[in-house]
N, C-alpha and C positions, 0 to 999 in steps of 0.2 A: 280669321281675318287675314287679309293679304299683308305680307311684310311691308310693302311700300306704303300701305295705309297706316300701319303702325309707325313707320318712320315719319309720316306726315303729322300724326298726332303728337309725337315726341317733339318734332321741330316746332310745331305750333305752340305747344305747351311752354317750351323754353323761351321762344321769342315773346310770348305773352307775359310770362312770369318776369321777364327782364324789366318790365315797366313797374312792377309792384314796388320795388325799393324806392323808385323816384316818387311814386304817389305817396308812399308812407312818409318819406323825408319831407316832401312839400307840405303834407298835412301837419306833421309834428312841428316843423320849423316855422310854419306859416310864412314861407318865403318861396317865391317862384321867379325871382329876378333873373336867375341864370338860365331859365327856360325860354327859348325863343318862341314867341307867339307864331311867327311865320312857319317855323319848323313843325310845331304842333298842328297847325291848320293843314299844311301840306301832307304831313304824315297821316292825319285823319282822313284826308281825301283819298290818299293811296290805299288806306285800309278799307275804306268803303268800296273802292273799285275792286280790290281783291275779294271782298265779300260777294259782290255781284258776279265776279268771275267764278268764284267757287259755286255759287248757285247755278250758273249756266252749265258748268261742267259736272255738277253733282258731286262735289268733293266736300264731304262733311268735315274733314280736318281743317280745310281752308276756311270754310264758313264759320265753324265754331271758334277757331283761334282769332279770326279777324273781328268777330262780333265782340268777343271778350276784350281784345286789344282796343277796339273802338270805344268801348265803355270806359276803360282806364284812361284813354286819351281825353275823353269828355270830362272825366274827373279832373285831370291835370289842367285842361282848358278852363274849367270852372274855377279851380283854385287860382289859376293865373289871373283871371279877371277879378276874382273876389279880393285877392291880396294886393292888387295893383295900387 
């Protein structure tokens, strides 16, 4: 595997994993007041666009990281709306 692809997987894993503590905290605390709905929607839109970009250029690290990140954002959006 090419070194730059490995770097891509590591970068994707780290940026994706960074959302996990927020999801866990929101789930446990049943509180999402501090999360901006606008930020979550804008970020989700950007992540979807990155996913389409990754598909177009054939970059599996970009595709995988952004699909997982989008899933975590959907969970946060769902919790934000549920606990409103």
